[in-house]
Legacy VTK file of the C-alpha trace (Angstrom):
# vtk DataFile Version 3.0
C-alpha trace
ASCII
DATASET POLYDATA
POINTS 381 float
-19.564 4.634 -9.468
-17.040 2.369 -10.886
-15.435 2.147 -14.501
-13.632 -0.680 -16.156
-10.101 0.534 -17.010
-8.587 -0.194 -20.367
-5.560 -2.105 -18.847
-4.404 -5.671 -19.362
-2.255 -7.317 -16.427
1.173 -8.090 -17.970
2.399 -11.641 -17.568
5.528 -10.368 -15.730
6.213 -8.176 -12.831
5.495 -4.601 -13.569
5.523 -0.955 -12.110
2.290 1.016 -12.480
3.032 4.617 -12.126
0.430 7.403 -12.094
-0.533 10.598 -10.187
-2.295 10.508 -7.036
-6.048 9.656 -7.253
-5.584 8.099 -10.813
-7.106 4.745 -9.510
-4.037 2.430 -9.552
-4.868 0.714 -6.398
-8.653 0.367 -6.915
-8.038 -1.098 -10.327
-5.522 -3.656 -9.334
-7.807 -4.671 -6.453
-10.859 -4.953 -8.729
-8.975 -7.252 -10.992
-8.557 -9.650 -8.184
-5.444 -11.417 -9.531
-3.052 -10.958 -6.473
-2.644 -13.419 -3.607
-1.100 -10.711 -1.312
-1.255 -6.926 -0.978
1.087 -4.634 0.986
0.087 -1.024 1.360
2.890 1.274 2.292
0.506 4.088 3.184
-0.425 2.024 6.162
1.820 3.281 9.108
2.374 -0.082 10.539
3.579 -1.534 7.308
5.696 1.521 6.623
7.536 1.412 10.034
8.057 -2.240 9.991
9.501 -2.500 6.524
11.480 0.813 6.602
13.327 -0.516 9.741
13.776 -3.977 8.281
13.425 -4.199 4.494
14.628 -7.944 4.612
11.318 -8.870 6.325
9.705 -8.619 2.943
11.604 -11.571 1.756
11.040 -13.439 4.863
7.237 -12.877 4.667
6.664 -13.615 1.060
9.307 -16.412 0.370
6.722 -19.189 1.208
4.240 -18.104 -1.646
3.863 -20.210 -4.567
5.956 -19.514 -7.720
4.143 -17.259 -10.112
2.049 -15.717 -7.170
1.448 -12.063 -7.787
1.911 -9.567 -5.014
0.894 -5.844 -5.032
3.022 -3.337 -3.128
1.319 0.086 -3.116
3.347 3.283 -3.166
6.693 1.437 -3.576
8.327 4.971 -3.686
7.798 5.262 0.004
10.679 2.641 0.586
12.777 2.265 -2.470
15.023 -0.096 -0.598
12.376 -2.985 -0.747
13.295 -3.160 -4.562
16.386 -5.140 -3.466
14.126 -7.567 -1.736
11.657 -7.655 -4.612
14.645 -8.472 -7.054
15.562 -11.410 -4.781
12.161 -12.796 -4.684
11.683 -12.491 -8.337
14.982 -14.262 -9.012
14.878 -16.975 -6.225
11.271 -17.582 -5.623
9.715 -16.719 -9.017
7.234 -14.396 -7.443
5.655 -11.629 -9.574
5.072 -8.082 -8.244
2.675 -5.344 -9.354
4.592 -2.113 -7.803
2.400 1.043 -7.728
3.931 4.367 -7.219
2.828 8.113 -7.422
6.362 9.303 -8.016
9.183 7.920 -10.062
11.853 10.126 -8.744
13.181 7.893 -5.849
12.833 4.761 -8.018
15.132 5.979 -10.864
18.516 4.857 -9.591
17.461 1.783 -7.546
14.885 0.260 -10.102
17.355 -0.085 -13.028
17.918 -3.783 -12.105
14.295 -4.578 -12.313
13.577 -2.540 -15.404
16.240 -4.521 -17.191
13.737 -6.983 -18.536
12.452 -8.009 -15.034
9.606 -5.572 -14.706
7.522 -3.874 -17.325
6.687 -0.127 -16.816
3.169 0.850 -17.315
1.345 4.164 -16.523
-2.109 4.950 -15.217
-3.876 7.982 -16.466
-7.183 9.793 -15.768
-10.336 8.199 -16.985
-10.950 8.360 -20.703
-14.198 9.108 -22.573
-14.116 5.429 -23.775
-13.884 4.181 -20.223
-16.569 6.587 -18.856
-18.944 5.942 -21.722
-22.207 7.696 -21.465
-21.136 9.466 -18.266
-18.466 11.457 -20.159
-19.147 15.062 -20.364
-16.636 17.310 -22.099
-17.757 20.504 -20.316
-17.375 18.795 -16.857
-14.183 17.121 -17.984
-12.571 20.483 -18.865
-13.797 21.867 -15.515
-12.961 19.223 -13.190
-10.949 16.820 -14.849
-11.528 12.896 -14.960
-9.356 11.770 -12.185
-11.409 8.861 -10.414
-10.515 10.712 -7.060
-12.565 13.612 -8.186
-15.172 11.897 -10.206
-16.134 9.776 -7.299
-16.141 12.524 -4.635
-19.281 13.563 -3.054
-17.901 17.176 -3.487
-15.692 17.132 -6.593
-14.988 20.805 -6.621
-13.891 20.737 -3.028
-11.812 17.606 -3.520
-10.138 19.284 -6.549
-9.420 22.424 -4.706
-7.529 20.500 -2.107
-5.646 18.226 -4.555
-2.636 20.472 -4.785
-2.458 21.081 -1.090
-2.177 17.451 -0.683
0.222 16.917 -3.347
2.453 19.686 -1.852
2.147 18.078 1.631
2.439 14.259 0.773
4.486 14.306 -2.402
6.793 17.196 -2.221
7.272 18.046 1.494
6.958 14.611 2.986
9.368 13.143 0.384
11.631 16.114 0.644
11.731 16.381 -3.006
12.778 20.242 -3.041
14.886 22.331 -0.909
12.999 25.550 -1.791
9.526 24.625 -0.982
8.405 28.303 -1.025
9.985 28.727 -4.633
8.054 25.552 -5.765
4.686 26.974 -4.493
5.325 30.174 -6.308
6.273 28.113 -9.482
3.315 25.901 -9.595
0.623 28.306 -10.740
2.996 29.747 -13.223
3.714 26.329 -14.619
0.009 25.894 -14.988
-0.262 29.166 -16.913
2.249 27.722 -19.399
0.216 24.395 -19.944
0.651 23.461 -23.616
3.133 26.331 -24.433
6.755 26.398 -25.327
8.625 26.721 -22.124
10.718 29.865 -21.525
12.701 28.732 -18.404
14.201 32.231 -17.857
10.905 33.954 -17.856
9.288 31.393 -15.392
12.411 31.713 -13.194
11.988 35.476 -13.092
8.340 35.293 -12.337
8.842 32.540 -9.575
11.807 34.400 -8.086
14.164 31.512 -8.407
17.055 30.598 -10.466
16.822 29.251 -14.061
18.341 25.924 -13.132
15.901 25.582 -10.177
13.043 25.938 -12.614
14.500 23.220 -14.641
14.533 21.070 -11.575
11.056 21.954 -10.784
9.818 20.721 -14.126
11.778 17.493 -13.616
9.907 17.156 -10.356
6.524 17.594 -12.010
7.389 15.018 -14.539
8.729 12.609 -11.991
5.512 12.775 -9.936
3.617 12.196 -13.018
1.667 15.519 -13.177
2.972 16.836 -16.444
4.422 15.118 -19.621
6.833 16.676 -22.143
6.261 16.948 -25.887
9.338 17.647 -27.962
9.288 19.362 -31.424
9.501 17.122 -34.423
12.949 17.205 -36.086
12.792 16.269 -39.781
16.575 15.864 -40.065
19.579 15.844 -37.767
21.414 18.931 -38.620
22.808 21.872 -36.982
19.889 24.297 -36.231
18.218 26.113 -33.265
16.788 23.578 -30.907
13.091 23.959 -30.463
11.758 24.447 -26.929
9.782 21.504 -25.475
6.129 21.948 -24.373
4.808 20.630 -21.158
1.087 19.457 -20.695
-0.557 18.620 -17.317
-2.128 15.356 -17.596
-5.609 16.462 -16.439
-7.596 19.670 -16.948
-8.702 19.607 -13.405
-5.041 19.557 -12.136
-4.351 22.710 -14.221
-7.158 24.654 -12.787
-6.327 23.308 -9.219
-2.788 24.638 -9.664
-4.102 27.905 -10.733
-6.605 27.848 -7.793
-9.577 28.377 -10.284
-12.894 26.812 -9.923
-16.416 27.082 -11.510
-17.278 27.197 -15.071
-14.517 27.232 -17.523
-13.862 30.586 -19.039
-13.434 31.144 -22.792
-9.768 32.024 -22.444
-9.082 28.752 -20.572
-10.933 26.506 -22.856
-8.452 26.212 -25.749
-5.493 25.019 -23.674
-7.458 22.805 -21.604
-9.144 21.068 -24.597
-5.687 20.819 -26.231
-4.309 19.212 -23.152
-7.128 16.694 -23.040
-6.345 15.578 -26.606
-2.677 15.333 -25.725
-3.416 13.019 -22.777
-5.643 10.890 -24.840
-2.896 10.569 -27.638
-0.257 9.706 -24.916
-2.602 6.976 -23.593
-2.829 5.597 -26.855
0.938 5.654 -27.276
1.955 4.341 -23.877
-0.818 2.064 -22.768
-1.974 0.725 -26.091
1.198 0.890 -27.863
-0.671 2.087 -31.062
1.450 5.210 -31.589
5.113 5.027 -32.138
6.100 8.806 -31.281
4.307 12.000 -30.656
5.645 15.475 -31.313
4.558 19.013 -32.149
5.604 20.444 -35.468
6.978 23.961 -35.707
9.260 24.549 -38.746
11.937 27.133 -38.091
11.711 28.348 -41.607
8.012 29.206 -41.345
7.472 31.449 -38.327
3.969 31.306 -36.516
3.142 28.047 -38.343
2.700 25.065 -36.031
0.609 21.944 -35.930
-0.315 20.733 -32.338
0.406 17.142 -32.720
2.361 14.849 -35.231
1.582 11.212 -34.749
4.255 8.627 -36.051
2.640 5.281 -36.785
5.004 2.954 -38.869
6.142 4.657 -41.995
3.445 7.387 -41.966
2.365 10.318 -39.898
-0.850 11.938 -38.887
-0.992 15.698 -38.238
-3.659 16.767 -35.775
-4.630 20.472 -35.053
-7.036 21.121 -32.019
-9.544 23.983 -31.868
-12.007 24.389 -29.051
-14.609 26.304 -31.033
-17.713 25.098 -32.807
-16.664 26.500 -36.090
-13.494 25.991 -38.189
-12.211 29.110 -40.109
-9.675 29.235 -43.015
-7.155 30.606 -40.685
-7.394 27.552 -38.493
-6.131 25.327 -41.340
-2.810 27.302 -41.840
-0.617 24.743 -40.016
-2.140 21.790 -41.608
-1.764 23.287 -45.088
1.908 24.038 -44.348
2.749 20.561 -43.138
2.023 19.102 -46.606
5.669 19.719 -47.218
6.357 16.851 -44.909
5.977 13.905 -47.336
5.302 11.349 -44.834
2.082 12.821 -43.571
-0.802 10.652 -44.692
-3.622 12.295 -42.791
-4.437 15.919 -41.730
-7.086 16.181 -39.034
-8.511 19.305 -37.204
-10.470 18.280 -34.062
-13.253 20.795 -33.029
-16.312 21.070 -31.052
-18.866 21.194 -33.840
-21.086 18.431 -35.065
-20.277 18.193 -38.666
-17.557 15.961 -40.299
-16.087 17.137 -43.793
-13.086 17.038 -45.898
-11.612 20.140 -47.492
-10.439 20.278 -51.000
-6.738 20.027 -49.581
-7.533 16.664 -47.951
-7.883 18.140 -44.416
-10.456 16.157 -42.251
-12.587 18.398 -40.176
-13.571 16.169 -37.213
-15.999 16.615 -34.219
-14.486 15.641 -30.955
-16.951 12.835 -30.428
-15.984 11.394 -33.785
-12.117 11.720 -33.010
-12.492 9.860 -29.637
-14.541 7.062 -31.234
-11.750 6.670 -34.028
-9.175 6.792 -31.486
-10.796 4.054 -29.410
-11.112 1.893 -32.599
-7.298 2.605 -33.252
-8.126 4.241 -36.597
-5.952 7.272 -35.537
LINES 1 382
381 0 1 2 3 4 5 6 7 8 9 10 11 12 13 14 15 16 17 18 19 20 21 22 23 24 25 26 27 28 29 30 31 32 33 34 35 36 37 38 39 40 41 42 43 44 45 46 47 48 49 50 51 52 53 54 55 56 57 58 59 60 61 62 63 64 65 66 67 68 69 70 71 72 73 74 75 76 77 78 79 80 81 82 83 84 85 86 87 88 89 90 91 92 93 94 95 96 97 98 99 100 101 102 103 104 105 106 107 108 109 110 111 112 113 114 115 116 117 118 119 120 121 122 123 124 125 126 127 128 129 130 131 132 133 134 135 136 137 138 139 140 141 142 143 144 145 146 147 148 149 150 151 152 153 154 155 156 157 158 159 160 161 162 163 164 165 166 167 168 169 170 171 172 173 174 175 176 177 178 179 180 181 182 183 184 185 186 187 188 189 190 191 192 193 194 195 196 197 198 199 200 201 202 203 204 205 206 207 208 209 210 211 212 213 214 215 216 217 218 219 220 221 222 223 224 225 226 227 228 229 230 231 232 233 234 235 236 237 238 239 240 241 242 243 244 245 246 247 248 249 250 251 252 253 254 255 256 257 258 259 260 261 262 263 264 265 266 267 268 269 270 271 272 273 274 275 276 277 278 279 280 281 282 283 284 285 286 287 288 289 290 291 292 293 294 295 296 297 298 299 300 301 302 303 304 305 306 307 308 309 310 311 312 313 314 315 316 317 318 319 320 321 322 323 324 325 326 327 328 329 330 331 332 333 334 335 336 337 338 339 340 341 342 343 344 345 346 347 348 349 350 351 352 353 354 355 356 357 358 359 360 361 362 363 364 365 366 367 368 369 370 371 372 373 374 375 376 377 378 379 380
């Protein structure tokens, strides 16, 4: 089972970052554009280049100019980036550098990102990429990471996903000093999927310090499991700062962190569905550059009034509310009615799991999920 990914190879060197199992390596190999591949998960490559990073320059310097080289899991040996830099500058060789963590690359990669290497992300499979194979209920239950989708036993593979993450990404890379605290924190963070983050409350439940929780969320971001969503600020003024929300990038990862399997329960569905929409909008923003910015809207002057997503495109904005039910009630429209005060909002959409499209008297588009993803693929949203 193989799917064509919506990804175009940049003309310059690039980083391709994405969580474990998102299909980075498979996709690059299938595109068949590189003349050489180095896998740092291979123990021989790892030992050889860890001991002598300069060997990379010696081994690749004879390649023709503009040759592409793939280095898999570059975060395993960040020191190689110095040699990559030299090869780009002196030999005009191009690199595709994959990684499942940005944490160790932040300080040493600044020279490459200064115009020498683009930064690209890989996400779980989208409905557009999966085509007729996409099933919403299955996506909410198991997620759409290629590692899980292609497994002979998806449920068991998903169950072990977090264990491998803790072992290979966190423990092996020594990303945290308090591993037991991080293990306690992870299911609590998953419970907060799509909610405003109360660091003090999570710290109390995780039995760690507030600052430690802040660091733990940074690790989740750096290892590409979660993305942050900030509140929209209409004006720069002195006011209470709205708390950020965090979304895991895949419904299956959320459930794996909570150690939940089987059919999705009613109380889970809302946040998982909202998170799936968030990931699709993030992909549209980062991979296709079709969205300028993405926020949630929660005006301080109107308590309990929110809109899940506020999309900025050019001079206009699109407000999107997400409901997992098959019917839309008047109460569901409260946030979209309130956001009318934001004059730059050109469209107001509520995405739901029903089958009928309609537009209310207030101009709110009630849109089935299938219609929404089709419009998104056409860049009409």
